[in-house]
N, C-alpha and C positions, 0 to 999 in steps of 0.2 A: 495422440496426446501423450506426453511423457508422464511418468508417475510423480508423486510428490517429493521423492528423494532426489536431491541434486545429483546430476551426473557430471563427474569431473573427467573430461575426455582429453584435455590438453596435456602437454608433456610435463607440466608441473603438478598434475593431478589435483588441481584445486587447492593446493597447500601453499599459501603465500610464503611460508617460512623457507620454501625451497627456492625462492627467487632472490637474486642479488638486486640491489637498488638500481643498478644500471642495466638490468635485463631488458633487452629489446624483444618485443612479443609480436607474433603474427597471427591473425585470425585464420583458422583452418578452413573457414567457409568461403571468405572472399579475398583472403591474403592481404588485408589491410594491416599496416604495421603501426604498433604503438611504440614510440621512442621516448623514454623518460626525459631525455634532454630537450624535447620539443613540447611535451605535454599533449593536450588535446583541445584544439580550438572549438570544436563542435560542443563539447561538454564543459568548456571554460575551465579546463584543468591547466594550471600554470606549469611552465617548464620546470624540469628537475623534480617531477613528481614520480616516484617509483610506481610500477604497475601494481605492486602489492598494497600501495596506499590509496588506490582508486576507490571511490565509494561503492557500496554494494550494488547500487542501482546503475552504475556505469555499464554501458553496452557498446558493442562495435558501432562507431559512428557511420559506417558504410552499409552494413547489412543487418544491424540490430542484433547480432549474435551475442551470446552470453560471454562473460569474462572467462569462464571455464573452457571455452572453445579456443582459447589462444595458446599458441605453441611458442616455446623459447627459440629465438633466432640466434642470439648471442648474449653472453653474460659473463661476469667475472666469477671465478670459483668461490664457493661459499666456505666459510670456516667450518671445522668439524662440529657436528651437533653435540650439545651438552648431554651428559647422561641423564636418563629419566629419573626423576625424583620418586619417592615412595607414593606420593599422592597424585601422580600423573594420571593413573587410571580413574580415580574418583573425579578429577577435573574433567576428563574426557566424557565421563558419564553424565556429569552436570551439564556440559555443553550440549550433548546429544539430547538430553531431556528438554533443554530450553528450545532447541530447534524443532522438537516434535510436539510442542505444546499446541493446544487446540487453536489458539489465535494465529500462530505461525502457519499451521497446516491449512487453515481456512484462507489465509492471505495468499499462500502459494496456489491453492486451488482456484481462487479468483483470477490470479494472474495468468494461469494456464488457459482457463476458459476464454478470457477476453483477449489474450494474445492470439489464440486461434481465430477468434472472431475478426480481429483486426487484419490478420494475414489473409483470411479467406474471403472476407466480405467488405471490409471498410477501406483498405488501403487505396489511396488515389481519389477518393470521393471529395467533392468540393468543400464539405463542412468538416473535414478532418485536418487537424493541425499536425503535419508530419514532423514537426520539431519535438513532439512528445511521443512517449511509448507507454505501455501498460505498467502500472506500479500500484501495489496495495501498500497503504501508508498508515502507520500508527495503530495497528490492530492490537487490541487488548480485551480483557474480560471485564464486563461491567454488569453486576447483578445477574450473573449467569448467562448473559448474552455476549456475543463477540461484536465489538464496535471498532470502526476505523473508517478510512476513506479510500476510494478507488479512483485513480487517475488513469484516463485513457486518452488517445488522441482526439476523441470526440465528446467526452464529458468528464466531469469530476463530481462524484457523489459521495455523501456519507452513507455508510453501510451498517446495518444492524442485523446480525444473524441470531435468531431466537434461541433461547436456552433449550437444552435437550428435553424432549417430552412435550414441547409446546404444541397445542392443537391447531393444525392448519387445515382441518377438514372443510371448514366453511369459508376459508380465505380465497378470494378471487384475484387473479393476477391483475394489477392495475388499480385495485381498491386502495383507499386512503385510510390512514390511522394516525392519531397523535401518540407519539412515544415520549415518555418522561425521561429526562436526564438532569443532572445537577444544575445545568444552566437554564433549564426551562423545558417546555413541551414543544415538539416540532412535528410537522406533518411529513410522514413517510409513505411511500408507495410500495405495495406488495409486488415482488418479482418472483414468479414461479417459472422454472426452466424444465420443460418436459424432456426427460431422457438425459438430463445433465448429471454432473458428478454428484455423488451422494451428499457431499457437504453443501451443495448449492440447490437443494430441492426447493427451498423457499427462504427469502430474506427480504428485508425492508431497505429501501433506498430513498435518500433525500437529495435532490439535485442542488448542487452549489453553482456549477457553471456548465452551460451547454449552448453553443459550442465553446471551445476553449482557446480561442484566438487571442485572449488576453495575455497568454503566456508565450514568451519567445524562447524560453529554455526550460528543460525538464527540472532544473534546480528551482526555478521560480514556482513551478506547479507543485513540487513536493513540499516546499516551504509553506505554501498556502494551504495544502491539504493537512499538513501537520498542525498548523495554527487552528484550522477548523475543528480537528479532533480535540485539541487541547481546550478550545472554547466550549465544545459540547459538554465536556466533563468538568468544567470550572464553575463551582457554585457561586463564585463571586459575581458572575454575569447574570444570575437569576434575579428578576425583579422582586420576587418574594423574599421574605426574611423570617428568621426565627421559626415559631410554630406554624405560621402560615405557609412557609416554604416546605416544612416537613410534611404537612398535611397534603399539599399539592403534589409533592414528589412521590408519595405513596399511593395516591388515588389512581383509579383506573383511567386510562387515557380518554375513553369515551364518556367519562363522567365529569370531565373538567368543566367548571362553570364558565371559563373564558377560553377562547381560541386565540392563540398568539398570532402575531403578524409573521407569516412564513415567507418573507423575502428570501431569495436564494442565498444572499450573502449576510443574513442577519447575524450569523456566528462570527463573521469577520469584521463587521462594522459596529457591533454593540449588542446589547441585551435585547431579547425579544420583547415586544410590547403588545398590549391587547389591541384587537381590531377596533376601528372606529365604530361606535354604535353597538359594540358587543354588550 
């Protein structure tokens, strides 16, 4: 498994500023060609889209190789680079700090683990949607824990990675717990990975879709995952209001007086409601 630092092995060294808009690129793994004049039908990228303008989640449509694995086949010469300004160094340091924040690091670790699982165990199985690939979406920090969504070719889950120092000594993999968020309280399942990466020793997962044949493109899946994360953190979706919401939001999950309806898509279709007869 590769480390968490991106490896830029292509001839443009992962630096989009070194690419002309008409640069024709070739995957060094399978030799598939990306021609800006044609775009990419698989990823629904329109013609005349430069390689440097492709979204971060774009990958080789043939072998699923990363963008950084592409080599320049032909391109117009670039104009001379402008001189570096006095604040260039501070800008680079800010960007590096952003890329190394805990949420981004955890998202990359998730992607690496589940990309390996897909390649070694899941590819070709009947419940796998081969139109999708592994992508961590919308990860951010909420009250000390890392929250986001994970898209794979066989499931889409909300993920909550507990804050540093959280006690997992009594947590059993597969156990259930209600976690509180601005939009309400939702049932998550504990996931413990023996021998996994340090960042993945234990986290909580809430299933949104499994399997994921609802999605015909990766763009659809990513848009849905982003909507779910936004909904999770949107207090406007919470059925409680005012002081009642504040009290519920700060209470311990196992002390909640009511257990909400935990339909898979409750975040996508509306606010959570109490179970009948609760």
